[in-house]
C-alpha positions in Angstrom: 0.0 0.0 0.0 1.1 3.5 -0.8 0.0 6.4 1.5 -1.8 9.2 -0.4 -1.6 12.9 0.5 -4.9 13.3 2.3 -4.8 13.4 6.1 -8.0 14.4 7.9 -7.4 16.2 11.2 -9.9 17.1 14.0 -11.7 20.3 13.2 -10.5 23.2 15.4 -13.2 24.3 17.8 -15.4 21.2 17.2 -16.3 19.8 20.6 -17.3 16.5 19.0 -13.7 16.0 17.7 -11.6 17.3 20.6 -10.3 13.8 21.2 -9.9 12.8 17.6 -11.5 11.9 14.3 -10.5 8.3 13.4 -11.2 4.8 12.2 -13.8 5.6 9.5 -16.2 3.2 7.7 -16.5 4.0 3.9 -19.3 3.3 1.5 -20.5 4.6 -1.9 -24.0 6.0 -1.6 -27.0 5.7 -3.9 -25.8 9.0 -5.4 -22.4 7.6 -6.3 -20.6 9.8 -3.7 -18.2 8.3 -1.2 -19.2 8.7 2.4 -17.1 8.2 5.5 -18.4 7.4 9.0 -15.6 8.3 11.4 -15.4 7.8 15.1 -15.6 11.3 16.7 -14.2 11.5 20.2 -15.4 14.2 22.5 -14.3 15.1 26.0 -14.3 12.2 28.4 -13.8 9.7 25.5 -17.5 10.0 24.6 -17.6 8.7 21.0 -20.1 9.3 18.2 -20.2 8.1 14.6 -20.2 11.0 12.2 -21.1 11.3 8.5 -18.8 13.0 5.9 -18.7 13.2 2.1 -15.3 12.8 0.5 -14.2 15.4 -2.0 -12.1 14.5 -5.0 -10.0 16.5 -7.5 -10.2 16.3 -11.3 -7.9 13.3 -11.4 -10.1 11.4 -8.9 -7.7 11.7 -5.9 -9.3 12.3 -2.5 -8.6 15.8 -1.2 -10.8 16.4 1.8 -14.2 15.9 3.4 -17.4 17.8 3.9 -18.9 17.1 7.4 -22.6 16.3 7.3 -23.5 15.5 10.9 -24.0 12.5 13.1 -25.0 9.0 12.1 -25.2 7.5 15.6 -24.5 8.7 19.1 -24.8 6.8 22.4 -28.5 6.5 23.3 -29.3 2.8 24.1 -28.3 1.1 27.4 -25.8 -1.1 25.6 -24.0 2.1 24.3 -23.9 4.0 27.6 -21.8 4.0 30.7 -22.2 6.0 33.9 -19.2 8.1 32.9 -20.2 8.4 29.2 -20.6 6.0 26.4 -19.5 5.0 22.9 -20.6 4.2 19.4 -17.2 3.5 17.9 -15.1 2.2 15.0 -17.9 1.4 12.4 -17.7 -0.6 9.3 -20.4 -0.2 6.6 -21.3 -2.6 3.8 -24.1 -2.6 1.2 -25.5 -6.0 1.7 -27.2 -7.0 -1.6 -29.6 -9.7 -0.4 -31.1 -7.1 2.0 -30.8 -4.2 -0.4 -29.7 -2.1 2.6 -26.5 -0.8 4.1 -25.4 -2.5 7.2 -23.2 -0.8 9.8 -21.4 -3.0 12.4 -19.9 -0.9 15.2 -18.6 -1.2 18.7 -21.1 -0.4 21.4 -19.3 0.5 24.7 -21.3 -0.1 27.9 -20.4 -1.1 31.4 -20.3 -4.7 30.2 -17.4 -3.8 27.8 -17.2 -3.6 24.0 -19.8 -5.5 22.0 -20.8 -5.7 18.4 -23.9 -3.8 17.5 -25.7 -3.4 14.1 -27.7 -0.8 12.3 -29.2 -0.6 8.8 -29.9 2.2 6.3 -31.3 2.7 2.8 -29.5 5.9 2.1 -26.5 6.1 4.4 -27.9 9.2 6.1 -30.6 7.8 8.4 -29.9 4.7 10.5 -32.1 2.2 12.4 -30.5 0.2 15.2 -30.9 -3.6 15.1 -29.3 -4.2 18.5 -26.4 -6.3 19.7 -25.2 -9.3 17.8 -25.9 -12.7 19.4 -23.9 -15.8 18.8 -24.8 -19.5 19.3 -22.1 -21.5 21.0 -19.7 -23.6 18.9 -18.1 -26.8 20.2 -18.2 -25.5 23.8 -17.0 -22.0 22.9 -19.3 -19.2 24.0 -19.0 -15.9 22.2 -21.9 -14.1 24.0 -20.8 -12.3 27.1 -17.2 -11.9 25.7 -15.7 -8.6 24.6 -15.9 -8.3 20.8 -15.4 -5.5 18.3 -14.2 -4.7 14.7 -16.8 -6.8 12.9 -16.8 -6.6 9.1 -19.7 -7.8 6.9 -19.6 -9.6 3.6 -21.7 -7.8 0.9 -23.1 -11.0 -0.6 -24.4 -14.3 0.9 -21.5 -16.8 1.1 -21.5 -20.6 1.6 -21.5 -21.7 5.2 -19.8 -24.9 6.3 -22.8 -26.8 5.1 -22.5 -25.1 1.7 -25.7 -23.1 2.3 -25.6 -19.4 1.3 -25.9 -17.1 4.4 -24.9 -13.6 5.4 -21.7 -13.5 7.3 -19.3 -11.3 9.3 -15.6 -11.5 10.2 -14.9 -10.8 13.8 -12.3 -11.5 16.5 -13.7 -12.2 20.1 -11.5 -10.7 22.8 -11.4 -13.7 25.1 -9.9 -13.1 28.6 -6.1 -13.1 28.4 -5.8 -12.4 24.7 -5.4 -8.6 24.6 -2.0 -7.4 23.4 -1.3 -6.2 27.0 -1.7 -9.8 28.1 0.1 -11.7 25.3 3.1 -9.4 25.4 3.9 -10.7 28.9 4.0 -14.3 27.7 7.0 -16.2 26.3 8.0 -15.3 22.8 7.6 -18.8 21.6 4.2 -19.3 23.2 1.7 -21.7 21.8 -1.1 -19.7 20.1 -4.5 -20.7 21.3 -6.4 -21.1 18.0 -9.9 -21.0 19.4 -9.2 -17.9 21.6 -6.9 -15.8 19.4 -8.3 -16.2 15.9 -10.5 -14.2 13.5 -13.8 -16.0 13.0 -16.5 -16.1 10.3 -20.0 -16.2 11.7 -23.1 -16.8 9.6 -26.6 -15.5 9.9 -29.7 -17.1 8.3 -31.1 -13.6 7.5 -31.3 -13.3 3.7 -34.3 -11.2 2.6 -35.3 -7.6 2.9 -38.3 -8.7 5.0 -36.3 -9.9 7.9 -33.4 -7.5 8.6 -33.7 -8.0 12.4 -32.6 -11.6 12.0 -29.3 -10.3 10.8 -28.0 -9.8 14.4 -28.4 -13.6 15.1 -25.4 -15.7 14.2 -25.9 -19.4 14.4 -22.9 -21.0 12.6 -19.2 -20.3 12.9 -15.8 -21.1 11.4 -12.4 -20.2 12.6 -10.5 -18.4 9.9 -6.9 -17.5 11.0 -4.6 -17.0 14.0 -1.5 -14.8 14.5 1.4 -16.2 12.4 4.1 -13.6 11.5 6.2 -11.5 13.8 4.4 -8.2 12.9 1.1 -9.7 14.2 2.4 -11.9 17.0 0.4 -10.4 19.8 -3.0 -10.1 18.2 -4.8 -10.0 14.8 -8.3 -8.5 14.2 -10.7 -7.5 11.5 -10.1 -4.4 9.4 -12.2 -3.2 6.5 -15.1 -5.3 5.1 -14.1 -7.8 2.4 -14.2 -6.6 -1.2 -14.4 -8.7 -4.3 -11.4 -8.7 -6.6 -10.3 -10.9 -9.6 -8.5 -13.2 -7.1 -11.3 -13.5 -4.5 -12.4 -11.7 -1.4 -9.7 -9.2 -0.4 -9.7 -8.6 3.4 -7.6 -6.0 5.0 -6.9 -6.8 8.7 -4.7 -5.5 11.5 -1.9 -7.1 13.5 -0.2 -6.1 16.7 3.4 -6.6 17.9 5.9 -5.2 20.4 8.8 -3.5 18.7 10.7 -2.8 22.0 13.8 -5.0 22.5 13.1 -8.0 24.8 15.6 -6.9 27.4 14.6 -3.2 27.4 12.1 -3.4 30.2 9.7 -1.3 28.1 7.0 -2.0 25.5 6.3 -0.4 22.1 2.9 -1.7 21.0 2.5 -1.3 17.2 -0.6 -1.8 15.0 0.0 -2.5 11.3 -2.2 -3.5 8.4 -2.0 -6.7 6.4 -3.9 -8.4 3.6 -5.7 -11.7 3.2 -7.4 -13.1 0.1 -10.2 -15.6 0.6 -11.7 -17.9 -1.9 -14.6 -16.4 -3.8 -16.6 -19.6 -3.5 -15.4 -20.8 -0.1 -14.4 -17.7 1.9 -13.2 -19.9 4.8 -10.3 -20.9 2.6 -7.2 -18.7 2.7 -5.6 -18.1 -0.7 -3.0 -15.5 0.3 -1.8 -13.7 3.5 0.8 -11.0 4.2 4.0 -12.2 5.7 5.0 -8.6 6.2 2.9 -5.5 6.9 1.3 -4.0 3.9 1.1 -0.7 5.7 3.1 0.3 8.8 2.9 3.4 11.1 5.3 6.2 11.1 6.1 6.9 14.8 4.9 10.3 15.9 3.7 12.1 19.0 0.1 11.4 19.7 -2.6 13.7 21.1 -1.7 12.8 24.7 2.0 13.7 24.3 3.2 10.1 24.0 4.7 8.2 21.1 2.0 6.4 19.1 2.4 3.6 16.5 -1.0 2.8 15.1 -2.3 2.1 11.6 -5.9 0.9 11.8 -7.7 0.1 8.5 -11.5 0.3 8.6 -12.8 1.3 5.2 -12.1 0.7 1.5 -13.2 2.2 -1.8 -12.8 0.1 -5.0 -12.3 2.7 -7.7 -14.8 1.6 -10.2 -15.9 5.3 -10.4 -12.7 6.1 -12.4 -12.6 2.8 -14.3 -9.9 1.3 -12.0 -11.4 -1.7 -10.3 -7.9 -3.0 -9.4 -7.2 0.1 -7.4 -8.6 0.1 -3.8 -8.3 3.2 -1.6 -7.9 2.2 2.1 -9.1 4.6 4.8 -7.5 4.1 8.2 -7.0 5.7 11.6 -3.5 6.8 12.5 -2.3 7.1 16.1 -5.9 7.0 17.5 -6.4 10.7 16.4 -6.7 11.3 12.7 -7.5 9.7 9.4 -5.3 8.9 6.3 -5.8 7.1 3.1 -3.5 4.7 1.1 -3.7 3.1 -2.3 -3.6 -0.6 -2.9 -3.2 -2.0 -6.4 -4.3 -5.6 -6.9 -1.5 -7.5 -8.6 -1.9 -9.6 -11.7 -1.1 -12.8 -9.8 -1.1 -13.6 -6.2 2.3 -14.2 -4.4 2.9 -17.2 -2.1 -0.3 -18.5 -0.4 0.7 -18.0 3.3 -0.8 -20.0 6.1 -3.8 -19.7 8.4 -2.1 -20.9 11.6 1.4 -21.0 13.1 3.2 -24.3 13.6 3.1 -23.9 17.4 -0.6 -23.6 18.1 -3.2 -25.4 20.1 -7.0 -25.5 20.8 -7.5 -24.7 24.4 
């Protein structure tokens, strides 16, 4: 990926953005314009989801945004805490079987972060569906576990019984699997596949008459666990999958500690990588980054500390300028601002990569 020139900063004097504008969803509207849905952070870490329209120059390069208002702000009990609340880090997908846009976002309540969903016909008005629910899988219980960064497929995809269903990619945050936990473990630790992986979960919702069924996920398949050094502490979903000539392109994030092992300090770093999943069987991995596709440039963050974060959340396939192999990636940097990078889909895929590390286990 190659960073472009656009960097979106908090608007001076805007109380909604005093703590940052970051981690935006991206989607083309019915009018053909590109809309972003950034997380807006106000005083007290009170987060809303905004709406902005992207501006382009004559060559089709993004140059800025026009702020249009608020898509969602904390209102429901599952979005509120005694000291504030949060509607955070959305992803937006136009789901063709529903003929609606679906927003997956992080709802932050006293119970912790959970995946919530909302739907829209025009990207400007949103109707909440509620929190996602997950049936157990082989003794693994997803409900009641911290979860965030869900990304929806735009089409129905085959589940493990070869039946087409709607699906999301997500990474449950089981206790002990946060980067702050795994960085304290031995470097050659055995990765717990069930607790440290990205999962695909399937919903039987499939027609425009039953959108509320979308938040119920009944089947699951484990996709991939941390493998490479740059993602050794944690991996998680990034932007929603987009179809390319090779299959489903899925941009994800990985976390590692760049500080020397004997330094007594930690330097947690978030980078972006790429997976390509089979078009017909998206639980099959065709390609995976062995090195970061996009890494952060260390800088001083809003709180006066060094920050090392690249966090991809939105993509725009550039069909609008006749370049379907060009994908613009919108991402948060250093938990404070937004940037965009260009990814060009290659003619052929490199080495396939692996889903799991050699040293791994299931519970």
